mmCIF file as gemmi writes it, N, C-alpha and C atoms, coordinates in Angstrom:
data_model
loop_
_atom_site.group_PDB
_atom_site.id
_atom_site.type_symbol
_atom_site.label_atom_id
_atom_site.label_alt_id
_atom_site.label_comp_id
_atom_site.label_asym_id
_atom_site.label_entity_id
_atom_site.label_seq_id
_atom_site.pdbx_PDB_ins_code
_atom_site.Cartn_x
_atom_site.Cartn_y
_atom_site.Cartn_z
_atom_site.occupancy
_atom_site.B_iso_or_equiv
_atom_site.pdbx_formal_charge
_atom_site.auth_seq_id
_atom_site.auth_asym_id
_atom_site.pdbx_PDB_model_num
ATOM 1 N N . MET Axp A 1 ? 1.342 0.796 -21.669 1 0 ? 1 A 1
ATOM 2 C CA . MET Axp A 1 ? 1.653 0.413 -20.31 1 0 ? 1 A 1
ATOM 3 C C . MET Axp A 1 ? 0.879 1.265 -19.305 1 0 ? 1 A 1
ATOM 4 N N . GLY Axp A 2 ? 0.633 2.505 -19.632 1 0 ? 2 A 1
ATOM 5 C CA . GLY Axp A 2 ? -0.127 3.37 -18.738 1 0 ? 2 A 1
ATOM 6 C C . GLY Axp A 2 ? -1.559 2.896 -18.565 1 0 ? 2 A 1
ATOM 7 N N . VAL Axp A 3 ? -2.143 2.33 -19.634 1 0 ? 3 A 1
ATOM 8 C CA . VAL Axp A 3 ? -3.502 1.814 -19.555 1 0 ? 3 A 1
ATOM 9 C C . VAL Axp A 3 ? -3.562 0.655 -18.561 1 0 ? 3 A 1
ATOM 10 N N . ALA Axp A 4 ? -2.522 -0.145 -18.516 1 0 ? 4 A 1
ATOM 11 C CA . ALA Axp A 4 ? -2.471 -1.249 -17.549 1 0 ? 4 A 1
ATOM 12 C C . ALA Axp A 4 ? -2.458 -0.711 -16.119 1 0 ? 4 A 1
ATOM 13 N N . VAL Axp A 5 ? -1.777 0.395 -15.895 1 0 ? 5 A 1
ATOM 14 C CA . VAL Axp A 5 ? -1.764 1.013 -14.565 1 0 ? 5 A 1
ATOM 15 C C . VAL Axp A 5 ? -3.167 1.494 -14.21 1 0 ? 5 A 1
ATOM 16 N N . TRP Axp A 6 ? -3.86 2.085 -15.175 1 0 ? 6 A 1
ATOM 17 C CA . TRP Axp A 6 ? -5.225 2.562 -14.924 1 0 ? 6 A 1
ATOM 18 C C . TRP Axp A 6 ? -6.142 1.418 -14.553 1 0 ? 6 A 1
ATOM 19 N N . LEU Axp A 7 ? -6.098 0.354 -15.339 1 0 ? 7 A 1
ATOM 20 C CA . LEU Axp A 7 ? -6.981 -0.781 -15.075 1 0 ? 7 A 1
ATOM 21 C C . LEU Axp A 7 ? -6.617 -1.483 -13.769 1 0 ? 7 A 1
ATOM 22 N N . ALA Axp A 8 ? -5.332 -1.574 -13.477 1 0 ? 8 A 1
ATOM 23 C CA . ALA Axp A 8 ? -4.909 -2.175 -12.208 1 0 ? 8 A 1
ATOM 24 C C . ALA Axp A 8 ? -5.371 -1.327 -11.026 1 0 ? 8 A 1
ATOM 25 N N . ALA Axp A 9 ? -5.309 -0.015 -11.166 1 0 ? 9 A 1
ATOM 26 C CA . ALA Axp A 9 ? -5.765 0.869 -10.091 1 0 ? 9 A 1
ATOM 27 C C . ALA Axp A 9 ? -7.278 0.761 -9.909 1 0 ? 9 A 1
ATOM 28 N N . GLY Axp A 10 ? -8.02 0.655 -11.004 1 0 ? 10 A 1
ATOM 29 C CA . GLY Axp A 10 ? -9.469 0.463 -10.905 1 0 ? 10 A 1
ATOM 30 C C . GLY Axp A 10 ? -9.813 -0.86 -10.255 1 0 ? 10 A 1
ATOM 31 N N . ALA Axp A 11 ? -9.096 -1.913 -10.621 1 0 ? 11 A 1
ATOM 32 C CA . ALA Axp A 11 ? -9.321 -3.227 -10.008 1 0 ? 11 A 1
ATOM 33 C C . ALA Axp A 11 ? -8.939 -3.203 -8.527 1 0 ? 11 A 1
ATOM 34 N N . ALA Axp A 12 ? -7.871 -2.503 -8.193 1 0 ? 12 A 1
ATOM 35 C CA . ALA Axp A 12 ? -7.457 -2.398 -6.797 1 0 ? 12 A 1
ATOM 36 C C . ALA Axp A 12 ? -8.524 -1.682 -5.968 1 0 ? 12 A 1
ATOM 37 N N . ALA Axp A 13 ? -9.112 -0.628 -6.53 1 0 ? 13 A 1
ATOM 38 C CA . ALA Axp A 13 ? -10.186 0.076 -5.821 1 0 ? 13 A 1
ATOM 39 C C . ALA Axp A 13 ? -11.382 -0.848 -5.603 1 0 ? 13 A 1
ATOM 40 N N . PHE Axp A 14 ? -11.688 -1.659 -6.602 1 0 ? 14 A 1
ATOM 41 C CA . PHE Axp A 14 ? -12.798 -2.611 -6.471 1 0 ? 14 A 1
ATOM 42 C C . PHE Axp A 14 ? -12.515 -3.621 -5.364 1 0 ? 14 A 1
ATOM 43 N N . PHE Axp A 15 ? -11.312 -4.177 -5.337 1 0 ? 15 A 1
ATOM 44 C CA . PHE Axp A 15 ? -10.996 -5.19 -4.331 1 0 ? 15 A 1
ATOM 45 C C . PHE Axp A 15 ? -10.867 -4.599 -2.923 1 0 ? 15 A 1
ATOM 46 N N . VAL Axp A 16 ? -10.408 -3.37 -2.814 1 0 ? 16 A 1
ATOM 47 C CA . VAL Axp A 16 ? -10.361 -2.716 -1.508 1 0 ? 16 A 1
ATOM 48 C C . VAL Axp A 16 ? -11.785 -2.428 -1.018 1 0 ? 16 A 1
ATOM 49 N N . ALA Axp A 17 ? -12.67 -2.054 -1.929 1 0 ? 17 A 1
ATOM 50 C CA . ALA Axp A 17 ? -14.058 -1.769 -1.549 1 0 ? 17 A 1
ATOM 51 C C . ALA Axp A 17 ? -14.8 -3.028 -1.112 1 0 ? 17 A 1
ATOM 52 N N . ARG Axp A 18 ? -14.329 -4.189 -1.519 1 0 ? 18 A 1
ATOM 53 C CA . ARG Axp A 18 ? -14.969 -5.439 -1.113 1 0 ? 18 A 1
ATOM 54 C C . ARG Axp A 18 ? -14.829 -5.69 0.388 1 0 ? 18 A 1
ATOM 55 N N . ILE Axp A 19 ? -13.923 -4.999 1.046 1 0 ? 19 A 1
ATOM 56 C CA . ILE Axp A 19 ? -13.73 -5.175 2.483 1 0 ? 19 A 1
ATOM 57 C C . ILE Axp A 19 ? -14.943 -4.664 3.265 1 0 ? 19 A 1
ATOM 58 N N . VAL Axp A 20 ? -15.528 -3.581 2.803 1 0 ? 20 A 1
ATOM 59 C CA . VAL Axp A 20 ? -16.677 -2.975 3.478 1 0 ? 20 A 1
ATOM 60 C C . VAL Axp A 20 ? -17.95 -3.677 2.997 1 0 ? 20 A 1
ATOM 61 N N . PRO Axp A 21 ? -18.695 -4.324 3.897 1 0 ? 21 A 1
ATOM 62 C CA . PRO Axp A 21 ? -19.84 -5.128 3.452 1 0 ? 21 A 1
ATOM 63 C C . PRO Axp A 21 ? -21.112 -4.337 3.137 1 0 ? 21 A 1
ATOM 64 N N . ALA Axp A 22 ? -21.239 -3.123 3.614 1 0 ? 22 A 1
ATOM 65 C CA . ALA Axp A 22 ? -22.498 -2.382 3.461 1 0 ? 22 A 1
ATOM 66 C C . ALA Axp A 22 ? -22.765 -2.018 1.998 1 0 ? 22 A 1
ATOM 67 N N . GLY Axp A 23 ? -23.897 -2.452 1.485 1 0 ? 23 A 1
ATOM 68 C CA . GLY Axp A 23 ? -24.347 -2.063 0.152 1 0 ? 23 A 1
ATOM 69 C C . GLY Axp A 23 ? -23.583 -2.674 -0.994 1 0 ? 23 A 1
ATOM 70 N N . ARG Axp A 24 ? -23.017 -3.843 -0.83 1 0 ? 24 A 1
ATOM 71 C CA . ARG Axp A 24 ? -22.224 -4.466 -1.899 1 0 ? 24 A 1
ATOM 72 C C . ARG Axp A 24 ? -23.085 -4.847 -3.088 1 0 ? 24 A 1
ATOM 73 N N . ARG Axp A 25 ? -22.619 -4.513 -4.277 1 0 ? 25 A 1
ATOM 74 C CA . ARG Axp A 25 ? -23.215 -4.967 -5.533 1 0 ? 25 A 1
ATOM 75 C C . ARG Axp A 25 ? -22.055 -5.265 -6.46 1 0 ? 25 A 1
ATOM 76 N N . THR Axp A 26 ? -21.699 -6.501 -6.573 1 0 ? 26 A 1
ATOM 77 C CA . THR Axp A 26 ? -20.469 -6.888 -7.248 1 0 ? 26 A 1
ATOM 78 C C . THR Axp A 26 ? -20.429 -6.461 -8.703 1 0 ? 26 A 1
ATOM 79 N N . ALA Axp A 27 ? -21.434 -6.801 -9.487 1 0 ? 27 A 1
ATOM 80 C CA . ALA Axp A 27 ? -21.4 -6.535 -10.924 1 0 ? 27 A 1
ATOM 81 C C . ALA Axp A 27 ? -21.386 -5.035 -11.216 1 0 ? 27 A 1
ATOM 82 N N . ALA Axp A 28 ? -22.265 -4.296 -10.576 1 0 ? 28 A 1
ATOM 83 C CA . ALA Axp A 28 ? -22.336 -2.854 -10.828 1 0 ? 28 A 1
ATOM 84 C C . ALA Axp A 28 ? -21.057 -2.153 -10.406 1 0 ? 28 A 1
ATOM 85 N N . GLU Axp A 29 ? -20.509 -2.569 -9.287 1 0 ? 29 A 1
ATOM 86 C CA . GLU Axp A 29 ? -19.269 -1.945 -8.805 1 0 ? 29 A 1
ATOM 87 C C . GLU Axp A 29 ? -18.085 -2.266 -9.712 1 0 ? 29 A 1
ATOM 88 N N . ALA Axp A 30 ? -18.008 -3.493 -10.169 1 0 ? 30 A 1
ATOM 89 C CA . ALA Axp A 30 ? -16.898 -3.882 -11.046 1 0 ? 30 A 1
ATOM 90 C C . ALA Axp A 30 ? -16.95 -3.122 -12.361 1 0 ? 30 A 1
ATOM 91 N N . ILE Axp A 31 ? -18.138 -3.026 -12.942 1 0 ? 31 A 1
ATOM 92 C CA . ILE Axp A 31 ? -18.287 -2.295 -14.204 1 0 ? 31 A 1
ATOM 93 C C . ILE Axp A 31 ? -17.972 -0.816 -14.007 1 0 ? 31 A 1
ATOM 94 N N . ALA Axp A 32 ? -18.499 -0.238 -12.938 1 0 ? 32 A 1
ATOM 95 C CA . ALA Axp A 32 ? -18.25 1.179 -12.669 1 0 ? 32 A 1
ATOM 96 C C . ALA Axp A 32 ? -16.768 1.444 -12.429 1 0 ? 32 A 1
ATOM 97 N N . ALA Axp A 33 ? -16.106 0.561 -11.696 1 0 ? 33 A 1
ATOM 98 C CA . ALA Axp A 33 ? -14.684 0.762 -11.402 1 0 ? 33 A 1
ATOM 99 C C . ALA Axp A 33 ? -13.853 0.765 -12.679 1 0 ? 33 A 1
ATOM 100 N N . ILE Axp A 34 ? -14.132 -0.156 -13.597 1 0 ? 34 A 1
ATOM 101 C CA . ILE Axp A 34 ? -13.345 -0.232 -14.829 1 0 ? 34 A 1
ATOM 102 C C . ILE Axp A 34 ? -13.666 0.935 -15.764 1 0 ? 34 A 1
ATOM 103 N N . VAL Axp A 35 ? -14.945 1.273 -15.901 1 0 ? 35 A 1
ATOM 104 C CA . VAL Axp A 35 ? -15.327 2.379 -16.792 1 0 ? 35 A 1
ATOM 105 C C . VAL Axp A 35 ? -14.783 3.708 -16.267 1 0 ? 35 A 1
ATOM 106 N N . VAL Axp A 36 ? -14.935 3.945 -14.982 1 0 ? 36 A 1
ATOM 107 C CA . VAL Axp A 36 ? -14.435 5.189 -14.394 1 0 ? 36 A 1
ATOM 108 C C . VAL Axp A 36 ? -12.906 5.221 -14.43 1 0 ? 36 A 1
ATOM 109 N N . ALA Axp A 37 ? -12.267 4.067 -14.265 1 0 ? 37 A 1
ATOM 110 C CA . ALA Axp A 37 ? -10.81 4.013 -14.337 1 0 ? 37 A 1
ATOM 111 C C . ALA Axp A 37 ? -10.316 4.417 -15.719 1 0 ? 37 A 1
ATOM 112 N N . ALA Axp A 38 ? -11.003 3.954 -16.746 1 0 ? 38 A 1
ATOM 113 C CA . ALA Axp A 38 ? -10.607 4.333 -18.11 1 0 ? 38 A 1
ATOM 114 C C . ALA Axp A 38 ? -10.811 5.831 -18.337 1 0 ? 38 A 1
ATOM 115 N N . GLY Axp A 39 ? -11.946 6.346 -17.898 1 0 ? 39 A 1
ATOM 116 C CA . GLY Axp A 39 ? -12.204 7.786 -18.055 1 0 ? 39 A 1
ATOM 117 C C . GLY Axp A 39 ? -11.251 8.645 -17.245 1 0 ? 39 A 1
ATOM 118 N N . ALA Axp A 40 ? -10.976 8.225 -16.024 1 0 ? 40 A 1
ATOM 119 C CA . ALA Axp A 40 ? -10.037 8.981 -15.19 1 0 ? 40 A 1
ATOM 120 C C . ALA Axp A 40 ? -8.627 8.892 -15.741 1 0 ? 40 A 1
ATOM 121 N N . GLY Axp A 41 ? -8.286 7.775 -16.356 1 0 ? 41 A 1
ATOM 122 C CA . GLY Axp A 41 ? -6.976 7.645 -16.989 1 0 ? 41 A 1
ATOM 123 C C . GLY Axp A 41 ? -6.815 8.605 -18.151 1 0 ? 41 A 1
ATOM 124 N N . VAL Axp A 42 ? -7.865 8.761 -18.932 1 0 ? 42 A 1
ATOM 125 C CA . VAL Axp A 42 ? -7.828 9.732 -20.029 1 0 ? 42 A 1
ATOM 126 C C . VAL Axp A 42 ? -7.707 11.146 -19.464 1 0 ? 42 A 1
ATOM 127 N N . ALA Axp A 43 ? -8.439 11.413 -18.378 1 0 ? 43 A 1
ATOM 128 C CA . ALA Axp A 43 ? -8.332 12.726 -17.734 1 0 ? 43 A 1
ATOM 129 C C . ALA Axp A 43 ? -6.932 12.946 -17.165 1 0 ? 43 A 1
ATOM 130 N N . ALA Axp A 44 ? -6.339 11.898 -16.601 1 0 ? 44 A 1
ATOM 131 C CA . ALA Axp A 44 ? -4.971 12.015 -16.077 1 0 ? 44 A 1
ATOM 132 C C . ALA Axp A 44 ? -3.985 12.302 -17.192 1 0 ? 44 A 1
ATOM 133 N N . THR Axp A 45 ? -4.212 11.716 -18.357 1 0 ? 45 A 1
ATOM 134 C CA . THR Axp A 45 ? -3.355 12.007 -19.511 1 0 ? 45 A 1
ATOM 135 C C . THR Axp A 45 ? -3.502 13.469 -19.919 1 0 ? 45 A 1
ATOM 136 N N . ALA Axp A 46 ? -4.749 13.964 -19.911 1 0 ? 46 A 1
ATOM 137 C CA . ALA Axp A 46 ? -4.976 15.368 -20.262 1 0 ? 46 A 1
ATOM 138 C C . ALA Axp A 46 ? -4.338 16.306 -19.242 1 0 ? 46 A 1
ATOM 139 N N . LEU Axp A 47 ? -4.281 15.873 -17.979 1 0 ? 47 A 1
ATOM 140 C CA . LEU Axp A 47 ? -3.657 16.676 -16.926 1 0 ? 47 A 1
ATOM 141 C C . LEU Axp A 47 ? -2.145 16.47 -16.862 1 0 ? 47 A 1
ATOM 142 N N . ASP Axp A 48 ? -1.624 15.653 -17.77 1 0 ? 48 A 1
ATOM 143 C CA . ASP Axp A 48 ? -0.191 15.383 -17.903 1 0 ? 48 A 1
ATOM 144 C C . ASP Axp A 48 ? 0.375 14.605 -16.721 1 0 ? 48 A 1
ATOM 145 N N . PHE Axp A 49 ? -0.433 13.653 -16.209 1 0 ? 49 A 1
ATOM 146 C CA . PHE Axp A 49 ? 0.048 12.704 -15.205 1 0 ? 49 A 1
ATOM 147 C C . PHE Axp A 49 ? 0.487 11.435 -15.917 1 0 ? 49 A 1
ATOM 148 N N . GLY Axp A 50 ? 1.435 11.509 -16.784 1 0 ? 50 A 1
ATOM 149 C CA . GLY Axp A 50 ? 1.829 10.351 -17.582 1 0 ? 50 A 1
ATOM 150 C C . GLY Axp A 50 ? 0.993 10.307 -18.837 1 0 ? 50 A 1
ATOM 151 N N . GLY Axp A 51 ? 0.876 9.15 -19.43 1 0 ? 51 A 1
ATOM 152 C CA . GLY Axp A 51 ? 0.109 9.007 -20.661 1 0 ? 51 A 1
ATOM 153 C C . GLY Axp A 51 ? -0.425 7.612 -20.794 1 0 ? 51 A 1
ATOM 154 N N . TRP Axp A 52 ? -1.063 7.335 -21.927 1 0 ? 52 A 1
ATOM 155 C CA . TRP Axp A 52 ? -1.644 6.016 -22.119 1 0 ? 52 A 1
ATOM 156 C C . TRP Axp A 52 ? -0.575 4.944 -22.294 1 0 ? 52 A 1
ATOM 157 N N . ASN Axp A 53 ? 0.609 5.322 -22.704 1 0 ? 53 A 1
ATOM 158 C CA . ASN Axp A 53 ? 1.68 4.335 -22.874 1 0 ? 53 A 1
ATOM 159 C C . ASN Axp A 53 ? 2.833 4.548 -21.895 1 0 ? 53 A 1
ATOM 160 N N . GLU Axp A 54 ? 2.653 5.426 -20.943 1 0 ? 54 A 1
ATOM 161 C CA . GLU Axp A 54 ? 3.711 5.768 -19.983 1 0 ? 54 A 1
ATOM 162 C C . GLU Axp A 54 ? 3.174 5.605 -18.556 1 0 ? 54 A 1
ATOM 163 N N . PRO Axp A 55 ? 3.617 4.584 -17.816 1 0 ? 55 A 1
ATOM 164 C CA . PRO Axp A 55 ? 3.107 4.392 -16.453 1 0 ? 55 A 1
ATOM 165 C C . PRO Axp A 55 ? 3.598 5.494 -15.517 1 0 ? 55 A 1
ATOM 166 N N . ASP Axp A 56 ? 2.7 5.986 -14.708 1 0 ? 56 A 1
ATOM 167 C CA . ASP Axp A 56 ? 3.036 7.04 -13.762 1 0 ? 56 A 1
ATOM 168 C C . ASP Axp A 56 ? 2.233 6.805 -12.485 1 0 ? 56 A 1
ATOM 169 N N . TRP Axp A 57 ? 2.878 6.902 -11.352 1 0 ? 57 A 1
ATOM 170 C CA . TRP Axp A 57 ? 2.207 6.634 -10.079 1 0 ? 57 A 1
ATOM 171 C C . TRP Axp A 57 ? 1.12 7.659 -9.797 1 0 ? 57 A 1
ATOM 172 N N . ARG Axp A 58 ? 1.298 8.899 -10.279 1 0 ? 58 A 1
ATOM 173 C CA . ARG Axp A 58 ? 0.278 9.921 -10.033 1 0 ? 58 A 1
ATOM 174 C C . ARG Axp A 58 ? -1.015 9.584 -10.752 1 0 ? 58 A 1
ATOM 175 N N . ALA Axp A 59 ? -0.904 9.069 -11.971 1 0 ? 59 A 1
ATOM 176 C CA . ALA Axp A 59 ? -2.098 8.654 -12.711 1 0 ? 59 A 1
ATOM 177 C C . ALA Axp A 59 ? -2.773 7.487 -12.004 1 0 ? 59 A 1
ATOM 178 N N . GLY Axp A 60 ? -1.982 6.548 -11.51 1 0 ? 60 A 1
ATOM 179 C CA . GLY Axp A 60 ? -2.545 5.408 -10.786 1 0 ? 60 A 1
ATOM 180 C C . GLY Axp A 60 ? -3.299 5.84 -9.544 1 0 ? 60 A 1
ATOM 181 N N . LEU Axp A 61 ? -2.731 6.763 -8.799 1 0 ? 61 A 1
ATOM 182 C CA . LEU Axp A 61 ? -3.385 7.262 -7.591 1 0 ? 61 A 1
ATOM 183 C C . LEU Axp A 61 ? -4.659 8.029 -7.936 1 0 ? 61 A 1
ATOM 184 N N . PHE Axp A 62 ? -4.61 8.848 -8.965 1 0 ? 62 A 1
ATOM 185 C CA . PHE Axp A 62 ? -5.778 9.607 -9.407 1 0 ? 62 A 1
ATOM 186 C C . PHE Axp A 62 ? -6.897 8.662 -9.833 1 0 ? 62 A 1
ATOM 187 N N . VAL Axp A 63 ? -6.561 7.655 -10.614 1 0 ? 63 A 1
ATOM 188 C CA . VAL Axp A 63 ? -7.546 6.683 -11.085 1 0 ? 63 A 1
ATOM 189 C C . VAL Axp A 63 ? -8.114 5.886 -9.919 1 0 ? 63 A 1
ATOM 190 N N . PHE Axp A 64 ? -7.263 5.485 -8.984 1 0 ? 64 A 1
ATOM 191 C CA . PHE Axp A 64 ? -7.736 4.747 -7.802 1 0 ? 64 A 1
ATOM 192 C C . PHE Axp A 64 ? -8.753 5.573 -7.028 1 0 ? 64 A 1
ATOM 193 N N . CYS Axp A 65 ? -8.458 6.831 -6.797 1 0 ? 65 A 1
ATOM 194 C CA . CYS Axp A 65 ? -9.378 7.695 -6.039 1 0 ? 65 A 1
ATOM 195 C C . CYS Axp A 65 ? -10.692 7.909 -6.786 1 0 ? 65 A 1
ATOM 196 N N . CYS Axp A 66 ? -10.631 8.087 -8.095 1 0 ? 66 A 1
ATOM 197 C CA . CYS Axp A 66 ? -11.856 8.272 -8.877 1 0 ? 66 A 1
ATOM 198 C C . CYS Axp A 66 ? -12.7 7.002 -8.882 1 0 ? 66 A 1
ATOM 199 N N . ALA Axp A 67 ? -12.074 5.848 -9.035 1 0 ? 67 A 1
ATOM 200 C CA . ALA Axp A 67 ? -12.809 4.585 -9.036 1 0 ? 67 A 1
ATOM 201 C C . ALA Axp A 67 ? -13.419 4.315 -7.66 1 0 ? 67 A 1
ATOM 202 N N . ALA Axp A 68 ? -12.683 4.607 -6.606 1 0 ? 68 A 1
ATOM 203 C CA . ALA Axp A 68 ? -13.208 4.425 -5.252 1 0 ? 68 A 1
ATOM 204 C C . ALA Axp A 68 ? -14.397 5.36 -5.008 1 0 ? 68 A 1
ATOM 205 N N . ALA Axp A 69 ? -14.323 6.573 -5.516 1 0 ? 69 A 1
ATOM 206 C CA . ALA Axp A 69 ? -15.434 7.512 -5.369 1 0 ? 69 A 1
ATOM 207 C C . ALA Axp A 69 ? -16.666 7.019 -6.135 1 0 ? 69 A 1
ATOM 208 N N . ALA Axp A 70 ? -16.466 6.463 -7.315 1 0 ? 70 A 1
ATOM 209 C CA . ALA Axp A 70 ? -17.593 5.936 -8.085 1 0 ? 70 A 1
ATOM 210 C C . ALA Axp A 70 ? -18.251 4.771 -7.366 1 0 ? 70 A 1
ATOM 211 N N . ILE Axp A 71 ? -17.454 3.899 -6.771 1 0 ? 71 A 1
ATOM 212 C CA . ILE Axp A 71 ? -18.005 2.783 -6.008 1 0 ? 71 A 1
ATOM 213 C C . ILE Axp A 71 ? -18.764 3.312 -4.796 1 0 ? 71 A 1
ATOM 214 N N . GLY Axp A 72 ? -18.245 4.342 -4.16 1 0 ? 72 A 1
ATOM 215 C CA . GLY Axp A 72 ? -18.927 4.957 -3.031 1 0 ? 72 A 1
ATOM 216 C C . GLY Axp A 72 ? -20.265 5.554 -3.415 1 0 ? 72 A 1
ATOM 217 N N . VAL Axp A 73 ? -20.335 6.17 -4.574 1 0 ? 73 A 1
ATOM 218 C CA . VAL Axp A 73 ? -21.602 6.74 -5.044 1 0 ? 73 A 1
ATOM 219 C C . VAL Axp A 73 ? -22.615 5.632 -5.306 1 0 ? 73 A 1
ATOM 220 N N . ILE Axp A 74 ? -22.164 4.542 -5.92 1 0 ? 74 A 1
ATOM 221 C CA . ILE Axp A 74 ? -23.074 3.419 -6.174 1 0 ? 74 A 1
ATOM 222 C C . ILE Axp A 74 ? -23.618 2.863 -4.857 1 0 ? 74 A 1
ATOM 223 N N . ARG Axp A 75 ? -22.758 2.718 -3.878 1 0 ? 75 A 1
ATOM 224 C CA . ARG Axp A 75 ? -23.213 2.191 -2.585 1 0 ? 75 A 1
ATOM 225 C C . ARG Axp A 75 ? -24.132 3.178 -1.88 1 0 ? 75 A 1
ATOM 226 N N . LEU Axp A 76 ? -23.855 4.448 -1.981 1 0 ? 76 A 1
ATOM 227 C CA . LEU Axp A 76 ? -24.725 5.462 -1.371 1 0 ? 76 A 1
ATOM 228 C C . LEU Axp A 76 ? -26.106 5.423 -1.99 1 0 ? 76 A 1
ATOM 229 N N . ILE Axp A 77 ? -26.173 5.317 -3.29 1 0 ? 77 A 1
ATOM 230 C CA . ILE Axp A 77 ? -27.476 5.241 -3.977 1 0 ? 77 A 1
ATOM 231 C C . ILE Axp A 77 ? -28.213 3.97 -3.552 1 0 ? 77 A 1
ATOM 232 N N . ARG Axp A 78 ? -27.486 2.869 -3.463 1 0 ? 78 A 1
ATOM 233 C CA . ARG Axp A 78 ? -28.114 1.593 -3.07 1 0 ? 78 A 1
ATOM 234 C C . ARG Axp A 78 ? -28.642 1.657 -1.628 1 0 ? 78 A 1
ATOM 235 N N . LEU Axp A 79 ? -27.874 2.231 -0.727 1 0 ? 79 A 1
ATOM 236 C CA . LEU Axp A 79 ? -28.301 2.296 0.662 1 0 ? 79 A 1
ATOM 237 C C . LEU Axp A 79 ? -29.429 3.309 0.879 1 0 ? 79 A 1
ATOM 238 N N . ALA Axp A 80 ? -29.459 4.366 0.051 1 0 ? 80 A 1
ATOM 239 C CA . ALA Axp A 80 ? -30.488 5.392 0.2 1 0 ? 80 A 1
ATOM 240 C C . ALA Axp A 80 ? -31.84 4.93 -0.362 1 0 ? 80 A 1
ATOM 241 N N . ALA Axp A 81 ? -31.797 3.99 -1.288 1 0 ? 81 A 1
ATOM 242 C CA . ALA Axp A 81 ? -33.058 3.547 -1.926 1 0 ? 81 A 1
ATOM 243 C C . ALA Axp A 81 ? -33.779 2.507 -1.113 1 0 ? 81 A 1
């Protein structure tokens, strides 16, 4: 159940980022959001913010922030190039 929270938080970060039009790249952002969400979820488990089978709002918030940061980095690279 915790993995579902991670993936939902990553998807939420992707859909919130769709509001800002500058530097949009749908495929790259979607892939980055899901991959980073999974990695951040594992990190949240290591930091004891819930677990892979235990939903916790702190893990969801941590994953959302990490996924949003990854999307921001992708957009920064796209706009700088």
